[in-house]
Structures are given as C-alpha cells and as structure tokens.
N, C-alpha and C positions, 0 to 999 in steps of 0.2 A: 597348538599341540595336536598331533595326529590322533585319530580315533582310538587306535590301539594303545596309545600312551594314556589316554583318559580312562580306558577300560582297566588298565593296570592300576592306576591311582584309585579308581572306584573299588576294585576288588580288594586291594590292600586296606583301604579305608573300612570296608565292610567286615573283613576278617578281624581287624583291630577292634572295631566296635563290638563285635561278637565276643572277643576276649574280655573287653571291659565289662560287658553285661554279665558274662559268665562268672567273672571274678567277683563282682559285686554280689551276685546271688550266693556264691560260695561263702563269702564273708558273712552274709546275713544268716546263713545256716549254722555256722560254727564259731563265730567270734561275737562276744558280748559287746554291746554298744557303750561308748562313753558319751553320755547324754548331753553334756554341756554344749557341744557344738553341732548337734544333730538338728537338721531342719525338720520341723513337724508343723502340721496345721491343726490347731487345737479346737477352735470354735466352729469353723466351717471347712469341710473338706473341699478344696478347689481343684487340686492337682492329684494325679494318680499316686497313691502311696508308694508304689514300686519305684518311683522316680525321686522321692524326697531326698535320698542321699546325694543326689546330684547337686543339691543346693546347700550342702553343709558349709560351715565356716563362712567365708566371704560371700558365698551365694545367698545366704540369708539377708545380708546387707543390700546386695544388688536388687533383690526382689522387694525388700522394704522400701528402698529409694524409689523404685519404679511405681510402687503403689501410693506412697504418701509424700514423696519428696525427702529431702535430707533431714535426718534426725541428729541426735547428739553424737559427735565424733565421726559421723559417716562421711564427712567432707574429704576423708582420705581416698574415697572412691570416685574416680573421674566420671563425668556425666553421660558420655555417649551411649555406653552399653545399657544402663538402666533406662535411658530415654528410649532406645530402640525397643526394649522389652515392653515399655508402656505403650508405645505406638502399635506394636504387633499383637498385644494381648487380645484385643477384640477378635482378631482373626482366628484365635484358638479358643473361642467361647469363654473368655475370662481366665483361662488357665495360663497364668503368667510364667510358671515354671516351664511349661512346654514351649512358650514363646522364647524364653531365654536359651533353652537347649537347642531349639531350631536355629537360632542365630549362631550359636557356638558351632554346631555340627556343619551347617551350610558354609559358614566362614572357613572352617577347617578344610573341607573338601575343596573349595575354591582356592584356598591358600596352598594346598598341596599341588594343585594343577599349576599354579603360578611358580611355585618353588621348582617343580620339575622342569618347567620351561626355562627359567633363569639358569638353572644348573646345566641343562642340556646345551644351551648356547655356548657355555664356556668349556664344558668337560665331556659332553656326550651323554647319550641315553643311559649307559651302564652306571655312571656315577650319579646321575639324577635319580635312578631307581634306588640305589644304595642310600642316598641321602634321605629319601622319603621313609624308607624302612627303618633306618637308624633313628630318625625323629620320632616315629610312631612307637618304637619299642623302648624309648628312653624311660627311665623309672618314674618320671612324673608326667608322662604324656597324657595320663588320664585327665589332667586338668583341661585338656582340649575338649572333653565331652562333659564338662561340668558348667554350672552357671558362674563362670569366670570369664575374664576378658582375654585370656591367652589366644583363643582362636581368632576372635575378631581383630585383635591387635596385630597378630602375625599376618592375617590377610591384608590389612590396611598397609602395613609396612611393605610387604612384598608387592602389592599393587602399585604403591608409590614408586618403588624401585623399577618395576616393570615399565611404567609409563615414562620414567626418566630415561631408561635405556632405549626406548623407541622414540625418544625426543618429543613426547607429547607432554610438555612441561606443565601446562595448566592442570591437566588431570593428575599429574604427579604431585603438584602442590595441593590440590584439593584433598586427595587421599592422605597426604602427609598431615594436613590440618586436622582431618578426622582422627588420624592416629594420635596426635598430640592432645586431642580431646578425650581419648580413651585411656591412655597411660602417660605419665610424665615423661617416660623415656622416648615417647614419640617425637619430642623436640629434637632428638639427636639425628633425625632425618634431615634437619636443616643443614648442618655442616656436611653431612654425607652427600646430599644432593648438590650442594655448592661445588663439591669436588667433581661430580658428574657434569655439572654445567661448565666448569672450568675446562674439563677435558674436551668439551665441544667447542668452546671459545678458542682454544689453542689452534684449531684448524684454520683460523682466519687471522689475517694480519692486523685487523682493527676491529673494535667493538661496533657491532651493528645494532640498529633499532630492534631487530628481531631478537638478538641475544639479550638486549636489555629487557625486552618483554619476557623472555624466558627466566631471567634473573628475578623479575618481579613475581613470576609464578612460584618460584622456589620460596620467595618471601611469604607466601601464604601459610607455610607449614607452622610457624609459631602461633598463628591466630587461634587454633583450637585451645592451646594452653592459655593464651592471653584472655580469651573469652571466658574461660572458667575462672581465672584469677579475678577478672572484673566482676563476675557474679559473686564470688566469695567476698570481695571488697564491699560490694553494694549490700549484700545480705548480712554479713557478719563483721564487717570492718577489718578483715584480715585477708589480704590477697594471697598469702602463703599458708592459709589454714590447712591445706592438704598435707603440708609438711609438719605443721605444729601439732596436729592431732595424732601423729604416728605413735608416740610413746604410749598412748592409751590402749594400743592393741597388743601390748605385752611382748614386743619383739626386742626389747632392751636396746633400742636405737638411741644413740647419743645426739644431743643437740649441738655438739661441737664436731668439727671435722677430724676424723680419725684416718690415718694413713694405712695403706694396704698391709704393710709389713706388721703394723700393730694389730690388725685384725687376725692375721695368721698367728701371731704370738698368743693372742687370746685363745684361739682355738687349740693350739698346742697345749696350753695349760688345761683347757677343758677336757681334752682327750686323756690327759693324765689324771685329772681329779674327779671327773664325773663317774658315777657308779656304772660299772660294766654290766652287761646283760640287762639293760633297762631301755625303755623306749626313748628316753632323753638321750642316752648315749648313741642310739641308732640315728636319731635326728642330727646330733652333733657331727657324727661321722659323715652322714649324707651331705650336710651343709659344707663341711670341710672339703670333701672330695669334689663337690660341685665347684667350690671356689678355686681349688688348686687345679683341678682337671681342665676347667675352661680357660683359666689363665694360660696354661700350657698350650691348649688348642689355639688360642688367639696368637700366641707366639709362633706356632708351627704354621698357622694360616698366613701369617705375614711372610714367613720364609718361603712358603709355597706360592707367594704372590697372588693370593686370592684377591679379588677386586678391592681396591683400596677404599672405595665408598662403603662397601659392605663392612669392612673392618673398622672404619671410623664409627659407624653406627653401633656395631657389636661391642667395640672396646669401651665406648662411653656408656653404653647400657650396662656393661659389666661393672665398670669402675665406680660410677656415681652412687649406686646403692651401698657399696662397701664403705663409703665415706662416713656413714652413720655408725661404723664400728662393729658390724656384724655381717655374717653370711646368711642371716635368717631370710627365708624365702628364696635364697639363691637357687636351690634345685628346681624351683618353678620359674624364676626369672630367666634362666638360661634357655628355656624352651624357645624363646624368640631370637636367640643368637644364632641365626641360621648359618652364618659362615663357619661356625664351629662344627656343625653337622656335615657341611660340605667337606671340611678337613678330615673328619672321621671317615667319610666315604672314600677319600683319596688314599687312605692307608691300603697298601697293596699286600701287606703281610696277612695271609689268610688266617693264621693262628690268632693274631691280635684282633682282627676284625670279627671273626666268629666268636671269640671269647667275649668281646664287647657285647655282641648281640645276645649271647646266652645269659650272661650276668645281668644285662639290662632287662631281659624278659622276666627273669625271676624277681628282680627288684620291682619291676612294674606291677607284677601280681601282688607282691607284699604291700607295696605302697598304696595300691588301689583299695585293697581290703582295709588297711588302716584308716585311710581317709573316709571311706564309705561308712565305717563304723564309728566315726567321730574322733579319731586319734590324730593329733597334729603330725603332719609330714613335712609340709613346706608352705 
C-alpha cells in the first residue's frame, strides 16, 4: 500500500473514532443507563471509568475470562482474544480493558489497510476507499472499538486471504488457524482457501509436491477450532460446549436446525406482533434488515462475480448462525462479511450510495448511544 493510501485509512479511522468517542459522551450526558449489562469496577478501580462502556455486554465476559479463566457458560466465547488480553495486560500496568481496546483498535487499523489493498487489486483505489467508508459508517461498526472480537477476527480473516492471494500459503494457514480460535466462523476460511488453492493448481497439468505442501498449509485452518474443542472436551467433557451454552445467553436459539425461510417467517410475525415504538421493535427491525439486506448483497455480489473464495466465506458465515432460528446478533455478525461491503461500494447510483451513507451514519450514532448506555442492540 502506498503511503498516501495509508494516510487516507489513518485519517478515516481517526475521524470515525472521534465520532464514536463523541457519541458515547453525548449518550452519557442525556440517556439514562440500563444497568444490567453495564461494565463497572466495584471493589477496585483498575481501568479509566470513561472507558468502562467499551466493555459492556460480552466485553465483561472477555475481561473476566482474561482475568480468571472460563466461568459458568462462558465457553461460548472463543479463547484467542481473552488470551491476548491476558498476555498484554502487564504492558498496560494491569489495565486489562486498555489492553483489550488496544488489540481491537490496532487490529481494525491493520485490517482496514489490508481491506483497502485487497479491494484495490480487484477494483481500484476509488472502490477501496468507498468500501472502507461504508464499513466504518455501518450502524454497528462501533463494535470494532469495543472489547469484542470483531476487529481481531476481521484482521485475521483478511490477513489469511491476503497471504493466500500472494501465494504464501503457510502464513495464510497460520492466520486462518488463529481466526478459527477467535470465532467459530473462522473455520469457513478452510473451504474458501481450498478454492484459492485449486485456482493455483489449475495452472499446472499435474499435482506437484509444492502444491501438496500448500494444501497441507491450508489444512492448518481448522486447528484453532479443534484445539479449543479438545480443551473443552478435556476440561468439561463436551467438545461442543461452545454451542450447547448458547441458549443461556437469551438469544432464543434453537438446538434444532431451522431453515432460512422459517427464520424470515418468524421475523415477519414479530414485525406484526411486537409492540411498535419500543426498543424491542427497533432491534427486531434491525435484525430483520440485516438478515434480508445482506442476503440480497450476497446475491448481488455473486452476480457481480466478486471473488468466489470471498463469497464462500461470507455465505457460510451468514447462513450457519441462522440455522439456530434467529437473526439475533446478525447486525454485528455481518461486519465481517467484507464482500458485501465491496458490493455496496460497487453501486454506481449516487442517490442510493449516499442514502446508504446518511441512513447508516444516523443509525450508527443511535446504536452507539444505546449500546454504551447498556441497551441491547446486537
């Protein structure tokens, strides 16, 4: 990436972060807290109180795991992020929230650089810049600057794709394994990079030892997930405990497979029955629009012939969470479906594109305030 491209990414990143900081401050001045999911430090103040809201909801669990190891039902949270927090906390004088935020923000900045590079290769600098702006102004992009895995996971996914595209397969496999130790959906890098490997193989008439070595490197990707499953089996006797504890987090996820059309039908009924002008209705609408909108974007991305390996990763990452019967957390999950943001950037109609940016910006402000004050958004 050229220096001026990096400066653009850095400038947009800093403007976005200033918007997040200002919005959180605004919410603190005018919106009452919902204390159930607010992060606080009761006995001993370790971290700056001004940053406590960055660890609301799941952030509390990540910090708790980093401090004490897994507690009851916390096995839903994959281990790499809290482990990194634990390792880096001494560098921040014991302030683990600062360590978590640093991981998130640095990962995001590096991820944006990689995203810009990947998009520029295929579509040029203008589309790359649009993609970055659309991602940062998405209504739930504030999660990138919280004690959540979104930034780290996106960085690892993009790094794995980057090294696959420059044919450094062992690095692609290592970063893919780290991604599958961060989020379950990291495992979907495996079929995606198999497609990348196959596209390289097709250039030759027969399979070479070097290509077999590259295939072995792609095979590293599931190791992050398998390592965590082995840990869960050894410690708790249940290698799939990260799935089995999901219902305890109140997302109304089914333990049976629910097809996508059934999920949409459920949301159609909720849109009709849930009380209007309520926070619950706002969340239902947000989840429904995320589910419907990104399904449409995946379809358009396929028609636009966006790189097939990207689409395999994005489509599986979209579909598998819906099999539990809900779009709960979908507005957050879609943040890592980067081909969909490329598709948005490819929209040439200025009215549509600018409308998306304006609506997204207002929703970003609203969602950031709600989250920072302890109200469920995604």
